Every structure is written in structure tokens, then in C-alpha cells.
N, C-alpha and C positions, 0 to 999 in steps of 0.2 A: 582445459578450456582454452579456446582460441583467444588471441589477444584483443581483437576488435569487437566483432559482433558474434557472440556464441550462437550456435544453432539451438533453437528452443523447440522442445516438444510441449505442446499445450493440450492438456486433457480436460475437457469440459467447456464447450462453447455455448453457454447459456446466457441468461440475462446479464450477468457480469462478465463472463468469459469472452463474449463476442466483442464488446467495446474494448476490452483489454487487449485482445488479439489485434484489433484494428490499430491501436496505438503502438503496439510492438512492431507490427509490419511497417507502419509509417516511420518508425525510428530506424528501420533498416535491418531488423533481425531476420535471418532466415528461419523459417518455421515449418514444423510438421504438426498437423492438428488431428485430434481424434475426439469424437463425441458419440455417445450411445445412439442418439438419433442423428444419423449421418447427414441428413439434409441441412442441419444447422451449420455444417462446415462449408456448404456449397457457395455462399457469398465470397469465400476466400480462395476458391479453387484455382483462380488464375494467379494467385500470389504465394500460395503455400502448398506444401505437399499434404494430401489427405490420406491418413492411414486407416486401415480396416480394423485394427486392433490396438489396444493400449501398448502391448508388447512391441508391435511393429513401429508405433510412433516413437517409443523411447529409444529403440536401438540406435546407437550412434549419436544421440543428442548430448550436447554439452550441459544444457540446463533443461530440467523437466519441471513444468508448472502444472499443478492440479488445482482446479477451481470447480469443486463438486459439491453436492448438496449437503452431505452429512458424513459422520464418521464411518457409517456402514458402507456407503457408496465408495468413499475413498479407500477403505480397506479392501473392498471387493476389486476395485480397479488395480490397486497397487500390488496386492498379494494374490488374490484368486485368479485374476486375469493376467498376471505375470509381468506387470510393468516394472516392479522393483527388481525382479530377476534379470531384466534386460538392461539395467543401468550399467553403463561402462565405467570402469575405474576412473576416478577423478571427476566424474559428473557431479552436478549439484541438483538435488531434489528440493524444490520449493513448494510446499503445500500452502496455497492461499485460501483454501477452504476453511470453514469454521468447524473444528473437530475438538473432541475432548483432549485436554493436555496429555493424558496418559496415552492416547492413541498416537499423538505426535511423537512422544518419547519412544514408543514401540517401533514406529516407522523409521525414526532416526537410527535406532540400533540396527535395523535390517539394512538400511542404506550403508551404514558403517561396515557391515559384513561384505559389501560389494566395493569397499574402499571409495565410497561416494560421500559427499557432504549432504547436509540436510538443514533446512531452515523452515520453521513454521512461521507463516507470514500472512495471517488473516488481515482483512481490510475493513475499513469503515468509509462511508461516503456514498454508498448505493450506486445505482446505475448512472446517475448524473455525475458523480465523482469519477466513475469508470470512464464515461464518455469524455470528460474534460481532463483526464489524466491528472487528477488531483486527489487520488485516494490517500487516506491515511493508512500506512502499512505498518503493522506491529510485528516486529521480527524477533523470533526466538532462535538462538543458535550461537555457535562460537563466533568470536569477533572476526575470525578469518573467513568463515562461510558467509556471514552477513556482508562483509566487505566485498566478497566475490559476487554477491547478488546485486550490488548497488547499481551497476550499469543497467541491469534489467529494471530494477525498481524505479530508476530515474525516468523511465518512459511511462510509468504508471501513476506516479504520485510522490509522496514524501514518506521516507522510511525512518522509523525510530527503532533502534535495537533495545529490546526490553530486558533481555537477559539470556540465560541458557535455553536449550530446547524446551518447549512447552510454555515458555513465558509469553510468547506472542499470543497463544490461545487464551492464556489467563487475562491478558489485556483486552482481548476481544470479548471475553465474558463480562469483564467490567464495563466495556463499552455498551454491550447489549443490555446489561442491567439498567444502565442510565437511560438508554434509548427506550426500552420497553416501559419503564416506570414513568418516564417523562411523557411518552405518548398517552399513557393513562391519565396523567395529571392534566395535560392540555385538553383531552377529551372532556374530562369532568369540569374543568374551568369554563370552557366555552359553552357547554350545555347548561351549567349553573347560571352563567350570565344571561344566556338567551332565554331561559325559563323565567328569569326574573324580569324580563322586558328590555334588557340592553341589546344593542346591536353587536353580535359576536364578532363581526369584522372590525368594528371600531374598537372593541375590547382588545382584540389581538394586536391591532395597530398601536394602541396605547401601551400595552404590556411589552411590546418589542423594545421600547426605550428604557425600560427599568430592569431591576434585578431578575425579573421573571423571563426576560428575553433569552432566547436560545435558538439554535438551528432547528430544533424540533418544532418550536412554536412558529418559526418563520416558514418552514417548508411544509411540515405536516399539518400545522394549523391551517394553512391555506388550502391544502388538500381536503381537509375536513369541511371547510366552508364551501368549497367547490364540489364536494362529494365526488372527488376524483380518486378512486381507489384502484385504478389500474396498477398492477404490481411493479414497484421498483424493488421492494423486498417483500415477498409474500408472507402472509400471516403464519403459514405453516412453518416457515423458516424461523420466524421470531419465536414461535412456540418451541421449536426444537432448541433454540438458543436458551430460552428461559428454563427448559428442562435440564440442559447441561449446566446452567448456573446452579440450580438446586442440587444436582448430582455432585458437583464439585464442592459445594458448601457442605453437603452431608459428609463427604470424604474428609473434609477439614474440620468437622465438628462444629460447624456454624449453623445458626438459624437466621434466615433472611426473610422477614415477614413481608416486606414490600414486594420482593421478587416472587414469593409464593403467591401472593394475591394476584399479581399481574399474570403469572403463569396460568392461574385458574381462569382468569378472564379470557386469555387467548385460547385456552382449551375449550371454553364455551363457544367462542367465536368460530373456531374451526368445526366444532361439533354441530353448529347451526348452519353449516354449509358454506362458510366463507374462507376456506383454506387458501384460496388463491387471490384474495384481495390484498392490497398493500397493507403493511402492518399498521399504518395510520387508520385503517378500517376498524381498529379496536373501538372507535366511536360507534360502530354499528351494534356492538354488543351492549354498550352503555345505553344506547337508544332503545334497544330491545328490552333491557332490564327496566327502564323507566317508562316505556310506552310513549316516548316523545322523540320527535325528529328535530335535530339542530336546524335544518333548513326551513322548518315551518315555524320557528320561533325567532324572537329577537328582531321584530320588524321596527323596533323603535322603543323609546322609553315608555313606561306605563303612564297613562294619563292620570 
């Protein structure tokens, strides 16, 4: 890896990948980009090289970053489409997607066969965090490999090394369990308050100052009140994460009742045609279940 600004191949220019690419370019990193839908790379064509294939993008890169939708897509791009095979010795592969910990370990082993390093580094913070370069980055890998990645991570947010390969993905699963369950709790709390005659906006404001205050209540509670469900993180992705949480729990012999219930609610939300709403749109499933709209309730206290 070169001393100052390593050449980065970035695979996956989507809702998260695009603002992350913007911040890396603004930080002076030379970059090669690839995306399945090539038009998403077009805004960066004057500043970065656009590759036709993942294999072409990776060839010669010092650092390869993947930010893709799920384990299956990551595996397809890295293995079936030849990106892993194109890694040069000494390169560092950083998977910032959310994948199963077992998949991260498999890809780390394949990278090692190419004499390349590997870090699984999923993120939290959504599209806003990506735009503002304040993502929480959960890194799994050797101390040496995570240290090598710090220059890149500094342009994207704040990194915490969790442990060996796969640990970053475990931390992300923990994050998504809290996020999913808390979105469900905020939905229920606001609908309960509104149905009883309280102003849900005032309830949210009051709760923000107490123990119930959270980033979810602050941001997603406001989304619910505004009925702004344009995706920062689509519901289908939250469903995928909840499924991975339950799969990992099963592998570890654990039963997670709250995660199971929230998984089922997201499953119904997606089945009812809301796969691409923001994950805060879980409110829509709760409203469907109760036959009541948050926006039509809570106009003031009961007389």
C-alpha cells in the first residue's frame, strides 16, 4: 500500500456508497468505481475511473471497499465475478456491507490465499451519517489490518476495532437488533399516545429529555410524525438484517423473542408492498394491524 493516499476500488455506488465515495474523493483518494447499474457511477466520472467489471476495478488497487446489499451479492461480486481473484498481494479488502459473520470469515480466508488483508467493517449511521462523514464503523480483523485501514476510515467516520474477523458483523447485528426493536417500540408508543388523545409530537418532545430518549426517537420518531418514509435504510434491508440476527442466534443456540417478533413485523411490512420504504415505515404495519393512522390521531388531549 502506498504511503499517503492508497488507490481505492469502491464496489457498490448506492444509497450509502455514493456519499461515502464523495467523502473519499474529497479527502484526496484516487479511486476506481464499479456498480452493477453503471449510471450510478456517472456523477463521479470526472474525478474517478469507472470500471466495466468488478475484476477490472480491483486490479492494481491498494484498498478494495465493498458496500453491497447482502451476503449473496457480496459473494457473487467477490467470487463469481472475480474480484477476489484480482486482488494484488499486499492489498486490503474492506467489506463495509452487512453480511453473515461466517461469510466474512470465508472471504478473509480467500483474501489470505492472495496474500491480501481483510477487514469486515459494517457501519451504522445511515445515509445522513454517510453524507456527513460520521459513520460508526465496526471493524473485525487483525490489529495490523485495522490499523492499515484507519486512513480510509478517517474520511468516513469513527472506527472501533471489535475483535477478529467476523466481529464487526456481530457488532452490526447487535446494532440492528437495537435499531429494529427500538423502531418498533417508538411506533407503538407514539400510536398509543395518539390513540389516547395526546399530541404525539409533544409526547416525542417530552420523551427526548428522559430515559426513553434515543437517536431512533429523535430521527425516526420525527419521520413517523412527518410520514416521511423515503428510504435512508430500506425496510427490505432491515428485514434481511433481522433474518441474519435470528440465523446467528440459532447457530449459537439462542432464542431472541423480541428480535423474532420484530422480524415478523418487517416480514409483513414487506409482504404488504412496502419493501422500499424507510425502516421507520414499520409504523405502517402497526397502523395496518390496528386500522388507525398516527397522522389522524392525537390532535390534542381528550376533553
